A tleap script that builds the chain and sets N, CA, C and O, in Angstrom:
source leaprc.protein.ff14SB
mol = sequence {
  NMET THR TYR VAL ILE ALA GLN PRO CYS VAL
  ASP VAL LEU ASP LYS ALA CYS ILE GLU GLU
  CYS PRO VAL ASP CYS ILE TYR GLU GLY GLU
  ARG MET LEU TYR ILE HIE PRO ASP GLU CYS
  VAL ASP CYS GLY ALA CYS GLU PRO VAL CYS
  PRO VAL GLU ALA ILE PHE TYR GLU ASP ASP
  LEU PRO GLU GLN TRP LYS GLU PHE TYR LYS
  ALA ASN VAL ASP PHE PHE GLU GLU LEU GLY
  SER PRO GLY GLY ALA SER LYS VAL GLY LYS
  ILE ALA ARG ASP HIE PRO VAL VAL ALA ALA
  LEU PRO PRO GLN SER GLU ASP CHIE
}
set mol.1.N position { 0.844 -1.194 0.000 }
set mol.1.CA position { 0.000 0.000 0.000 }
set mol.1.C position { 0.874 1.237 0.000 }
set mol.1.O position { 2.076 1.175 0.260 }
set mol.2.N position { 0.266 2.322 -0.287 }
set mol.2.CA position { 1.006 3.578 -0.306 }
set mol.2.C position { 0.398 4.578 0.666 }
set mol.2.O position { 0.949 4.796 1.745 }
set mol.3.N position { -0.707 5.178 0.314 }
set mol.3.CA position { -1.344 6.158 1.182 }
set mol.3.C position { -2.565 5.556 1.864 }
set mol.3.O position { -3.208 4.647 1.339 }
set mol.4.N position { -2.871 6.088 3.054 }
set mol.4.CA position { -3.958 5.579 3.885 }
set mol.4.C position { -4.810 6.756 4.335 }
set mol.4.O position { -4.282 7.809 4.693 }
set mol.5.N position { -6.117 6.581 4.317 }
set mol.5.CA position { -7.022 7.591 4.874 }
set mol.5.C position { -7.420 7.121 6.261 }
set mol.5.O position { -7.816 5.970 6.446 }
set mol.6.N position { -7.315 8.022 7.240 }
set mol.6.CA position { -7.541 7.668 8.637 }
set mol.6.C position { -8.784 8.358 9.215 }
set mol.6.O position { -9.545 9.005 8.496 }
set mol.7.N position { -8.964 8.206 10.495 }
set mol.7.CA position { -10.171 8.636 11.203 }
set mol.7.C position { -10.611 10.086 10.983 }
set mol.7.O position { -11.817 10.333 10.976 }
set mol.8.N position { -9.718 11.053 10.805 }
set mol.8.CA position { -10.212 12.424 10.614 }
set mol.8.C position { -11.172 12.586 9.434 }
set mol.8.O position { -11.918 13.564 9.379 }
set mol.9.N position { -11.163 11.652 8.498 }
set mol.9.CA position { -12.073 11.719 7.343 }
set mol.9.C position { -13.494 11.275 7.688 }
set mol.9.O position { -14.446 11.663 7.012 }
set mol.10.N position { -13.638 10.468 8.730 }
set mol.10.CA position { -14.944 9.899 9.064 }
set mol.10.C position { -15.967 11.003 9.297 }
set mol.10.O position { -15.755 11.912 10.099 }
set mol.11.N position { -17.062 10.904 8.589 }
set mol.11.CA position { -18.192 11.838 8.641 }
set mol.11.C position { -17.869 13.232 8.105 }
set mol.11.O position { -18.665 14.156 8.274 }
set mol.12.N position { -16.713 13.395 7.460 }
set mol.12.CA position { -16.350 14.673 6.844 }
set mol.12.C position { -16.518 14.579 5.329 }
set mol.12.O position { -17.253 15.365 4.731 }
set mol.13.N position { -15.834 13.612 4.709 }
set mol.13.CA position { -15.961 13.354 3.271 }
set mol.13.C position { -15.831 14.612 2.418 }
set mol.13.O position { -16.691 14.883 1.579 }
set mol.14.N position { -14.783 15.368 2.622 }
set mol.14.CA position { -14.562 16.608 1.874 }
set mol.14.C position { -14.415 16.380 0.372 }
set mol.14.O position { -14.929 17.172 -0.419 }
set mol.15.N position { -13.743 15.344 -0.027 }
set mol.15.CA position { -13.553 14.914 -1.417 }
set mol.15.C position { -12.575 15.752 -2.244 }
set mol.15.O position { -12.476 15.541 -3.453 }
set mol.16.N position { -11.863 16.676 -1.645 }
set mol.16.CA position { -10.833 17.413 -2.385 }
set mol.16.C position { -9.778 16.442 -2.909 }
set mol.16.O position { -9.203 16.652 -3.977 }
set mol.17.N position { -9.531 15.385 -2.149 }
set mol.17.CA position { -8.532 14.391 -2.559 }
set mol.17.C position { -8.966 13.662 -3.829 }
set mol.17.O position { -8.136 13.340 -4.679 }
set mol.18.N position { -10.250 13.408 -3.954 }
set mol.18.CA position { -10.768 12.732 -5.146 }
set mol.18.C position { -10.496 13.572 -6.392 }
set mol.18.O position { -10.110 13.047 -7.436 }
set mol.19.N position { -10.698 14.863 -6.269 }
set mol.19.CA position { -10.474 15.763 -7.398 }
set mol.19.C position { -9.003 15.821 -7.812 }
set mol.19.O position { -8.699 16.021 -8.988 }
set mol.20.N position { -8.090 15.647 -6.856 }
set mol.20.CA position { -6.653 15.712 -7.138 }
set mol.20.C position { -6.057 14.400 -7.629 }
set mol.20.O position { -5.007 14.397 -8.272 }
set mol.21.N position { -6.714 13.297 -7.335 }
set mol.21.CA position { -6.160 11.977 -7.647 }
set mol.21.C position { -6.128 11.729 -9.158 }
set mol.21.O position { -7.180 11.689 -9.797 }
set mol.22.N position { -4.936 11.563 -9.731 }
set mol.22.CA position { -4.841 11.371 -11.181 }
set mol.22.C position { -5.238 9.981 -11.660 }
set mol.22.O position { -5.446 9.779 -12.857 }
set mol.23.N position { -5.345 9.019 -10.745 }
set mol.23.CA position { -5.676 7.647 -11.154 }
set mol.23.C position { -7.028 7.161 -10.640 }
set mol.23.O position { -7.361 5.989 -10.815 }
set mol.24.N position { -7.815 8.038 -10.010 }
set mol.24.CA position { -9.183 7.696 -9.585 }
set mol.24.C position { -9.207 6.496 -8.629 }
set mol.24.O position { -10.022 5.587 -8.784 }
set mol.25.N position { -8.305 6.504 -7.640 }
set mol.25.CA position { -8.209 5.353 -6.727 }
set mol.25.C position { -8.805 5.613 -5.345 }
set mol.25.O position { -8.638 4.795 -4.440 }
set mol.26.N position { -9.498 6.739 -5.170 }
set mol.26.CA position { -10.095 7.055 -3.871 }
set mol.26.C position { -11.594 6.821 -3.973 }
set mol.26.O position { -12.299 7.497 -4.723 }
set mol.27.N position { -12.062 5.848 -3.201 }
set mol.27.CA position { -13.446 5.398 -3.253 }
set mol.27.C position { -14.228 5.935 -2.058 }
set mol.27.O position { -13.678 6.135 -0.975 }
set mol.28.N position { -15.508 6.160 -2.276 }
set mol.28.CA position { -16.365 6.705 -1.223 }
set mol.28.C position { -17.225 5.616 -0.601 }
set mol.28.O position { -17.987 4.933 -1.286 }
set mol.29.N position { -17.086 5.469 0.715 }
set mol.29.CA position { -17.969 4.591 1.478 }
set mol.29.C position { -19.074 5.444 2.085 }
set mol.29.O position { -19.239 6.606 1.715 }
set mol.30.N position { -19.819 4.880 2.999 }
set mol.30.CA position { -20.908 5.624 3.638 }
set mol.30.C position { -20.405 6.788 4.483 }
set mol.30.O position { -20.969 7.881 4.442 }
set mol.31.N position { -19.332 6.548 5.258 }
set mol.31.CA position { -18.889 7.551 6.222 }
set mol.31.C position { -17.484 8.087 5.994 }
set mol.31.O position { -17.097 9.079 6.610 }
set mol.32.N position { -16.720 7.455 5.127 }
set mol.32.CA position { -15.371 7.949 4.848 }
set mol.32.C position { -14.910 7.498 3.472 }
set mol.32.O position { -15.563 6.690 2.812 }
set mol.33.N position { -13.769 8.038 3.055 }
set mol.33.CA position { -13.154 7.685 1.782 }
set mol.33.C position { -12.049 6.661 2.031 }
set mol.33.O position { -11.468 6.612 3.115 }
set mol.34.N position { -11.770 5.852 1.023 }
set mol.34.CA position { -10.764 4.795 1.118 }
set mol.34.C position { -9.859 4.833 -0.112 }
set mol.34.O position { -10.333 5.055 -1.226 }
set mol.35.N position { -8.568 4.619 0.087 }
set mol.35.CA position { -7.616 4.561 -1.029 }
set mol.35.C position { -7.377 3.101 -1.392 }
set mol.35.O position { -7.018 2.287 -0.542 }
set mol.36.N position { -7.583 2.782 -2.664 }
set mol.36.CA position { -7.373 1.407 -3.120 }
set mol.36.C position { -5.869 1.120 -3.162 }
set mol.36.O position { -5.130 1.802 -3.872 }
set mol.37.N position { -5.414 0.119 -2.409 }
set mol.37.CA position { -3.973 -0.136 -2.306 }
set mol.37.C position { -3.325 -0.600 -3.606 }
set mol.37.O position { -2.133 -0.371 -3.810 }
set mol.38.N position { -4.080 -1.243 -4.483 }
set mol.38.CA position { -3.504 -1.739 -5.733 }
set mol.38.C position { -3.593 -0.731 -6.877 }
set mol.38.O position { -2.886 -0.861 -7.876 }
set mol.39.N position { -4.446 0.257 -6.736 }
set mol.39.CA position { -4.626 1.250 -7.798 }
set mol.39.C position { -3.839 2.535 -7.559 }
set mol.39.O position { -3.560 3.274 -8.502 }
set mol.40.N position { -3.480 2.805 -6.310 }
set mol.40.CA position { -2.723 4.012 -5.963 }
set mol.40.C position { -1.322 3.923 -6.565 }
set mol.40.O position { -0.662 2.887 -6.485 }
set mol.41.N position { -0.882 5.022 -7.167 }
set mol.41.CA position { 0.449 5.056 -7.785 }
set mol.41.C position { 1.463 5.819 -6.923 }
set mol.41.O position { 2.561 6.135 -7.381 }
set mol.42.N position { 1.089 6.108 -5.687 }
set mol.42.CA position { 2.014 6.717 -4.731 }
set mol.42.C position { 2.492 8.101 -5.164 }
set mol.42.O position { 3.643 8.467 -4.926 }
set mol.43.N position { 1.607 8.868 -5.800 }
set mol.43.CA position { 2.020 10.196 -6.276 }
set mol.43.C position { 1.964 11.253 -5.174 }
set mol.43.O position { 2.682 12.251 -5.233 }
set mol.44.N position { 1.110 11.033 -4.167 }
set mol.44.CA position { 1.018 11.971 -3.057 }
set mol.44.C position { 0.166 13.203 -3.306 }
set mol.44.O position { 0.108 14.085 -2.449 }
set mol.45.N position { -0.494 13.290 -4.446 }
set mol.45.CA position { -1.296 14.482 -4.767 }
set mol.45.C position { -2.446 14.684 -3.789 }
set mol.45.O position { -2.862 15.819 -3.557 }
set mol.46.N position { -2.961 13.616 -3.220 }
set mol.46.CA position { -4.111 13.698 -2.326 }
set mol.46.C position { -3.768 14.281 -0.952 }
set mol.46.O position { -4.572 14.998 -0.357 }
set mol.47.N position { -2.594 13.974 -0.464 }
set mol.47.CA position { -2.228 14.329 0.913 }
set mol.47.C position { -2.301 15.824 1.228 }
set mol.47.O position { -2.931 16.185 2.222 }
set mol.48.N position { -1.699 16.703 0.445 }
set mol.48.CA position { -1.702 18.121 0.828 }
set mol.48.C position { -3.060 18.817 0.685 }
set mol.48.O position { -3.260 19.877 1.279 }
set mol.49.N position { -3.984 18.259 -0.075 }
set mol.49.CA position { -5.275 18.931 -0.267 }
set mol.49.C position { -6.329 18.515 0.757 }
set mol.49.O position { -7.415 19.093 0.789 }
set mol.50.N position { -6.030 17.539 1.581 }
set mol.50.CA position { -6.998 17.087 2.584 }
set mol.50.C position { -7.130 18.153 3.679 }
set mol.50.O position { -6.159 18.449 4.376 }
set mol.51.N position { -8.331 18.729 3.831 }
set mol.51.CA position { -8.501 19.816 4.807 }
set mol.51.C position { -8.448 19.371 6.266 }
set mol.51.O position { -8.250 20.197 7.157 }
set mol.52.N position { -8.625 18.070 6.520 }
set mol.52.CA position { -8.588 17.585 7.903 }
set mol.52.C position { -7.347 16.727 8.190 }
set mol.52.O position { -7.256 16.079 9.232 }
set mol.53.N position { -6.395 16.735 7.245 }
set mol.53.CA position { -5.138 15.997 7.399 }
set mol.53.C position { -5.375 14.536 7.781 }
set mol.53.O position { -4.822 14.035 8.760 }
set mol.54.N position { -6.215 13.862 6.980 }
set mol.54.CA position { -6.558 12.466 7.235 }
set mol.54.C position { -5.753 11.492 6.397 }
set mol.54.O position { -5.859 10.282 6.598 }
set mol.55.N position { -4.944 11.986 5.455 }
set mol.55.CA position { -4.206 11.113 4.539 }
set mol.55.C position { -2.737 11.073 4.927 }
set mol.55.O position { -2.087 12.101 5.113 }
set mol.56.N position { -2.233 9.834 5.042 }
set mol.56.CA position { -0.848 9.629 5.469 }
set mol.56.C position { -0.181 8.596 4.578 }
set mol.56.O position { -0.823 7.654 4.114 }
set mol.57.N position { 1.121 8.780 4.342 }
set mol.57.CA position { 1.887 7.705 3.739 }
set mol.57.C position { 1.895 6.576 4.760 }
set mol.57.O position { 1.970 6.839 5.960 }
set mol.58.N position { 1.819 5.331 4.315 }
set mol.58.CA position { 1.651 4.211 5.241 }
set mol.58.C position { 2.669 4.194 6.382 }
set mol.58.O position { 2.315 3.850 7.509 }
set mol.59.N position { 3.911 4.555 6.116 }
set mol.59.CA position { 4.933 4.545 7.163 }
set mol.59.C position { 4.780 5.700 8.153 }
set mol.59.O position { 5.366 5.675 9.235 }
set mol.60.N position { 3.993 6.712 7.782 }
set mol.60.CA position { 3.796 7.880 8.636 }
set mol.60.C position { 2.451 7.877 9.363 }
set mol.60.O position { 2.108 8.850 10.036 }
set mol.61.N position { 1.698 6.802 9.234 }
set mol.61.CA position { 0.384 6.710 9.868 }
set mol.61.C position { 0.546 6.752 11.389 }
set mol.61.O position { 1.242 5.907 11.953 }
set mol.62.N position { -0.087 7.723 12.064 }
set mol.62.CA position { 0.036 7.812 13.522 }
set mol.62.C position { -0.445 6.536 14.225 }
set mol.62.O position { -1.388 5.882 13.780 }
set mol.63.N position { 0.209 6.209 15.303 }
set mol.63.CA position { -0.081 4.977 16.046 }
set mol.63.C position { -1.571 4.833 16.393 }
set mol.63.O position { -2.124 3.736 16.306 }
set mol.64.N position { -2.217 5.936 16.786 }
set mol.64.CA position { -3.618 5.844 17.201 }
set mol.64.C position { -4.566 5.478 16.054 }
set mol.64.O position { -5.725 5.136 16.289 }
set mol.65.N position { -4.076 5.550 14.824 }
set mol.65.CA position { -4.911 5.224 13.661 }
set mol.65.C position { -4.371 4.053 12.857 }
set mol.65.O position { -4.728 3.889 11.690 }
set mol.66.N position { -3.516 3.237 13.463 }
set mol.66.CA position { -2.904 2.102 12.753 }
set mol.66.C position { -3.944 1.155 12.161 }
set mol.66.O position { -3.698 0.567 11.108 }
set mol.67.N position { -5.100 0.989 12.807 }
set mol.67.CA position { -6.117 0.058 12.296 }
set mol.67.C position { -6.719 0.532 10.969 }
set mol.67.O position { -7.373 -0.248 10.277 }
set mol.68.N position { -6.507 1.787 10.611 }
set mol.68.CA position { -7.031 2.298 9.348 }
set mol.68.C position { -6.229 1.796 8.148 }
set mol.68.O position { -6.728 1.821 7.023 }
set mol.69.N position { -5.009 1.346 8.366 }
set mol.69.CA position { -4.265 0.686 7.286 }
set mol.69.C position { -5.052 -0.543 6.833 }
set mol.69.O position { -5.333 -0.711 5.646 }
set mol.70.N position { -5.398 -1.391 7.786 }
set mol.70.CA position { -6.157 -2.607 7.491 }
set mol.70.C position { -7.549 -2.269 6.957 }
set mol.70.O position { -8.054 -2.955 6.069 }
set mol.71.N position { -8.162 -1.230 7.487 }
set mol.71.CA position { -9.492 -0.827 7.012 }
set mol.71.C position { -9.448 -0.437 5.535 }
set mol.71.O position { -10.354 -0.789 4.780 }
set mol.72.N position { -8.406 0.288 5.112 }
set mol.72.CA position { -8.277 0.683 3.707 }
set mol.72.C position { -8.036 -0.528 2.812 }
set mol.72.O position { -8.535 -0.568 1.687 }
set mol.73.N position { -7.290 -1.503 3.285 }
set mol.73.CA position { -7.031 -2.713 2.499 }
set mol.73.C position { -8.274 -3.602 2.452 }
set mol.73.O position { -8.712 -4.013 1.378 }
set mol.74.N position { -8.835 -3.895 3.623 }
set mol.74.CA position { -9.966 -4.825 3.716 }
set mol.74.C position { -11.231 -4.303 3.040 }
set mol.74.O position { -12.060 -5.098 2.598 }
set mol.75.N position { -11.394 -2.995 2.950 }
set mol.75.CA position { -12.577 -2.418 2.316 }
set mol.75.C position { -12.744 -2.937 0.888 }
set mol.75.O position { -13.865 -3.018 0.385 }
set mol.76.N position { -11.642 -3.287 0.237 }
set mol.76.CA position { -11.676 -3.694 -1.166 }
set mol.76.C position { -11.701 -5.203 -1.379 }
set mol.76.O position { -11.692 -5.653 -2.525 }
set mol.77.N position { -11.731 -6.004 -0.302 }
set mol.77.CA position { -11.750 -7.456 -0.449 }
set mol.77.C position { -12.929 -7.920 -1.313 }
set mol.77.O position { -12.749 -8.698 -2.250 }
set mol.78.N position { -14.098 -7.451 -1.001 }
set mol.78.CA position { -15.303 -7.834 -1.732 }
set mol.78.C position { -15.392 -7.143 -3.093 }
set mol.78.O position { -15.834 -7.743 -4.073 }
set mol.79.N position { -14.978 -5.907 -3.145 }
set mol.79.CA position { -15.081 -5.094 -4.355 }
set mol.79.C position { -14.059 -5.476 -5.418 }
set mol.79.O position { -14.341 -5.378 -6.612 }
set mol.80.N position { -12.882 -5.907 -4.996 }
set mol.80.CA position { -11.817 -6.204 -5.942 }
set mol.80.C position { -11.185 -4.917 -6.445 }
set mol.80.O position { -11.097 -3.932 -5.712 }
set mol.81.N position { -10.749 -4.928 -7.684 }
set mol.81.CA position { -10.124 -3.756 -8.282 }
set mol.81.C position { -10.873 -3.366 -9.550 }
set mol.81.O position { -10.537 -3.824 -10.642 }
set mol.82.N position { -11.896 -2.513 -9.401 }
set mol.82.CA position { -12.708 -2.143 -10.555 }
set mol.82.C position { -12.020 -1.199 -11.536 }
set mol.82.O position { -12.551 -0.938 -12.615 }
set mol.83.N position { -10.841 -0.683 -11.173 }
set mol.83.CA position { -10.107 0.174 -12.097 }
set mol.83.C position { -10.547 1.615 -12.101 }
set mol.83.O position { -10.424 2.300 -13.116 }
set mol.84.N position { -11.055 2.083 -10.985 }
set mol.84.CA position { -11.428 3.492 -10.860 }
set mol.84.C position { -12.704 3.687 -10.078 }
set mol.84.O position { -13.707 3.011 -10.304 }
set mol.85.N position { -12.645 4.623 -9.155 }
set mol.85.CA position { -13.786 4.897 -8.287 }
set mol.85.C position { -14.984 5.442 -9.044 }
set mol.85.O position { -16.125 5.159 -8.681 }
set mol.86.N position { -14.742 6.217 -10.089 }
set mol.86.CA position { -15.858 6.816 -10.830 }
set mol.86.C position { -16.716 5.759 -11.520 }
set mol.86.O position { -17.871 6.018 -11.855 }
set mol.87.N position { -16.160 4.581 -11.731 }
set mol.87.CA position { -16.915 3.493 -12.360 }
set mol.87.C position { -17.952 2.888 -11.422 }
set mol.87.O position { -18.961 2.350 -11.878 }
set mol.88.N position { -17.710 2.973 -10.110 }
set mol.88.CA position { -18.611 2.326 -9.151 }
set mol.88.C position { -19.444 3.306 -8.329 }
set mol.88.O position { -20.480 2.919 -7.786 }
set mol.89.N position { -19.021 4.554 -8.225 }
set mol.89.CA position { -19.764 5.523 -7.420 }
set mol.89.C position { -19.658 5.219 -5.938 }
set mol.89.O position { -18.777 4.476 -5.504 }
set mol.90.N position { -20.553 5.792 -5.177 }
set mol.90.CA position { -20.543 5.614 -3.722 }
set mol.90.C position { -20.888 4.173 -3.382 }
set mol.90.O position { -21.799 3.585 -3.963 }
set mol.91.N position { -20.148 3.617 -2.436 }
set mol.91.CA position { -20.352 2.246 -1.992 }
set mol.91.C position { -21.112 2.295 -0.674 }
set mol.91.O position { -20.678 2.955 0.271 }
set mol.92.N position { -22.217 1.619 -0.607 }
set mol.92.CA position { -23.146 1.721 0.527 }
set mol.92.C position { -22.728 0.894 1.730 }
set mol.92.O position { -23.532 0.150 2.293 }
set mol.93.N position { -21.477 1.024 2.119 }
set mol.93.CA position { -20.981 0.342 3.323 }
set mol.93.C position { -19.667 0.969 3.745 }
set mol.93.O position { -19.091 1.789 3.029 }
set mol.94.N position { -19.206 0.570 4.915 }
set mol.94.CA position { -17.907 0.978 5.422 }
set mol.94.C position { -17.229 -0.225 6.041 }
set mol.94.O position { -17.867 -1.245 6.300 }
set mol.95.N position { -15.945 -0.104 6.275 }
set mol.95.CA position { -15.219 -1.137 7.002 }
set mol.95.C position { -15.796 -1.167 8.424 }
set mol.95.O position { -16.186 -0.120 8.942 }
set mol.96.N position { -15.859 -2.336 9.064 }
set mol.96.CA position { -16.397 -2.420 10.434 }
set mol.96.C position { -15.753 -1.469 11.440 }
set mol.96.O position { -16.434 -0.997 12.350 }
set mol.97.N position { -14.464 -1.177 11.302 }
set mol.97.CA position { -13.789 -0.224 12.200 }
set mol.97.C position { -14.453 1.148 12.092 }
set mol.97.O position { -14.667 1.821 13.101 }
set mol.98.N position { -14.772 1.552 10.884 }
set mol.98.CA position { -15.400 2.853 10.647 }
set mol.98.C position { -16.870 2.817 11.060 }
set mol.98.O position { -17.354 3.740 11.716 }
set mol.99.N position { -17.574 1.766 10.684 }
set mol.99.CA position { -19.000 1.648 10.995 }
set mol.99.C position { -19.256 1.658 12.497 }
set mol.99.O position { -20.305 2.127 12.940 }
set mol.100.N position { -18.322 1.151 13.277 }
set mol.100.CA position { -18.484 1.073 14.737 }
set mol.100.C position { -18.223 2.394 15.454 }
set mol.100.O position { -18.560 2.530 16.630 }
set mol.101.N position { -17.636 3.358 14.772 }
set mol.101.CA position { -17.321 4.646 15.411 }
set mol.101.C position { -18.582 5.449 15.680 }
set mol.101.O position { -19.515 5.421 14.879 }
set mol.102.N position { -18.622 6.169 16.803 }
set mol.102.CA position { -19.734 7.083 17.027 }
set mol.102.C position { -19.638 8.238 16.028 }
set mol.102.O position { -18.584 8.429 15.422 }
set mol.103.N position { -20.702 9.003 15.842 }
set mol.103.CA position { -20.631 10.153 14.922 }
set mol.103.C position { -19.447 11.050 15.298 }
set mol.103.O position { -19.201 11.339 16.470 }
set mol.104.N position { -18.725 11.478 14.257 }
set mol.104.CA position { -17.542 12.313 14.457 }
set mol.104.C position { -17.879 13.763 14.157 }
set mol.104.O position { -18.684 14.058 13.275 }
set mol.105.N position { -17.258 14.654 14.897 }
set mol.105.CA position { -17.448 16.069 14.602 }
set mol.105.C position { -16.405 16.481 13.568 }
set mol.105.O position { -15.432 15.762 13.340 }
set mol.106.N position { -16.609 17.628 12.950 }
set mol.106.CA position { -15.669 18.100 11.923 }
set mol.106.C position { -14.444 18.765 12.528 }
set mol.106.O position { -13.492 19.059 11.804 }
set mol.107.N position { -14.439 19.008 13.821 }
set mol.107.CA position { -13.293 19.685 14.442 }
set mol.107.C position { -12.447 18.683 15.222 }
set mol.107.O position { -12.399 18.722 16.451 }
set mol.108.N position { -11.780 17.786 14.495 }
set mol.108.CA position { -10.962 16.726 15.103 }
set mol.108.C position { -9.836 17.342 15.866 }
set mol.108.O position { -9.026 16.628 16.456 }
savepdb mol mol.pdb
quit
């Protein structure tokens, strides 16, 4: 994997990262966005545009959000690799780690 979206994105879904992503690898779940580990080309364009600083290079993921690495990977087990988020649109589910979180405020 390359980049990971973590908890600050939950219930925010700003989507500035989607607009910056040149390979369309950021998918929308019910409560947060997910980066497809096999489709990401490690360009880093998404990281600086995230208004809540939820995107991290995998090696820089803060300890308190380590489970979001697995959440970003596991989210795509059922979906596979459709070759671009725009082909599938919003996915009506989230990883269990995200689904179990209480509602998040925008001021993390």
